[in-house]
Residue, then its C-alpha position, 0 to 999 in steps of 0.5 A: m500500500s502507498k505511504d501516508y508519511e515519508v518516514d516510518m520510525h517504528i517497524h518490526s521484523n521476524f527477528s522479534d514479532g514481525r511477520n516479514r523478513v528484513k529483506e521483505l520490509i525493504t522491498i515493501g518500503k521501496e515499493s511504497g516510495i518511503k524515504g526513511m525507515v527504522l527497524t525497532d525490534h523488541d529487545t534486540f539489534a540482531g536485524v539492524p545491521f542488515f536492515m541498515k545496509l539494505c536501506r542504504d543500498n536502496g536509497i532509503d534513509c535510516m538509523t539504529g533503532i530498538e523497542i525495549s519493554s519496561r516496567t515503571c511506576c503506577n504499575q505500568n508496562l510500557d515500551i521505550l524506543g531507542y533511536g541512534i544508539n551505538s548498538k555495539e556499546f549498548l550490547a557491551k554494557y547493557s546486554g543484561l537488560l535485553k537478556h532479562n526481558i527476552e528470558t522473561r517472555r520466553k518463560w512466559a511463552a513456555q508456560v502458555l505452550d504447556l497449557y495448550r499441550k495439557n488441554n490438547i490444543m496445540d503441541f508446540s515447544l519454543k524450538k518447534l515454533q522457531e522451526h515452524f515459522n523458519l525464524p532467524a532468532q529464538v522465539s520470545n514473543k507471543y506473536w508467534i504463539l498467536a500465529a500458530r493458534v490462528e493456523q490451528m483454528e483455521r484448520l478446524a471445521s467449526a470457526p470461532p465466534v469472532r476472528p481467529i486472531d481476536f479469539a486467540r488474543n482473548e485466550l491469553k488476556k487476563g481472565g482468558v483460559f490460557y492466561v499466565t502471569r508474566k514476571d516484570y520487565v526491567s525498569s524504565q529508569e534503567v532502559i532510558h539511562a542505558i539508551k542515553m549513555c549510548g548516545g541515543l534518544a529515548v522515546w515513549a512508544h504508543p503512549s495512548k495504550t498506557f492512557e487507555k489502561l489508566d482510564e480504567a483506574g480513573y483520572p487518566p489525564r492526571i496520572f498520565e501527566y504524572l507518569l510523563r514527569i517521572l519518565l522525563s526525570y529519568g531522561l526521556d527525550g520524546v513521545e511517539i505521537v503519530t501512531p495507528y492507535l491515535k488515528n481515530n482519536q484526535e482528542l487524545k492525540s491533542f491531549i498527549r501532544e499538548c502535555g508533551k509541549k507543556h513539559k518541554i518534550r524535545v522530539f515527537t516521533g511517529g511510526s506504524d508499529y508494523h508487524g505484518e499479518y496479525g498486526i494492529n489492524e488490517n489497514c496498518h501498513i508501512g508508512c501509514a503513520g510516521v513523520s515527514y522527511g524534514e522532521f526525521l532530519k531534525i530528529k537526527k540532528f539531536l543525535 
């Protein structure tokens, strides 16, 4: 599909929880006429060197990127995007943060798969999932469990009452039949500090998702602003504002932007959070959210 924005700063590959291989992402971006792309896989830089080489070979601007899961105050999980990081330095000094998160998710995933086996639903181990989807890295994301579950349901004669992917997601949510409690990720403070110490920009990914969770607790604007102040005290540089999650909620988008301006956020970024099949929604594609090329060059100046 054609791009809506010139630069997409939030894309995933099959090194974490994206359906497409790195080479396929470049092909999709080039065909759409994109000017810049950033690979932000969860807790890994594994695909970044090849991604950036292919970007440069195809005349697409880029920078290093990563999305790191974290745990912060108000009992919230949130993702921090890191841009322009010296990845070699990060891996030398802070690889333990990434290993902790990956191992946390792998233990969770193994427990979920064990529940499936005990209930005669699916017979997959983490290794079998990796082999089944021909992945370049160990499985550490629930995306691949969902993908296998959808495949399994699509082979059944009787279809579930909702879309298979929605049915599979509901099974894993709190209250679902295969819900498993996951241990905590590393702290947001540690993540932001590590990104900054390695020359990168730390950006709060899709903050509207956190806002919606806070909405259930009451007074979400006040708590959201308090949380933003905490993250800024850790050294947060920016907020991701142009995302598919906010496409149909201009009021919330305006609130987050104004809140950021009030507290002197340095940069506002944007990206599709593209996962490919089983992603955010059917209309989510590379370039459906992002920034202009001029804005991208301004963000690079901060680095």
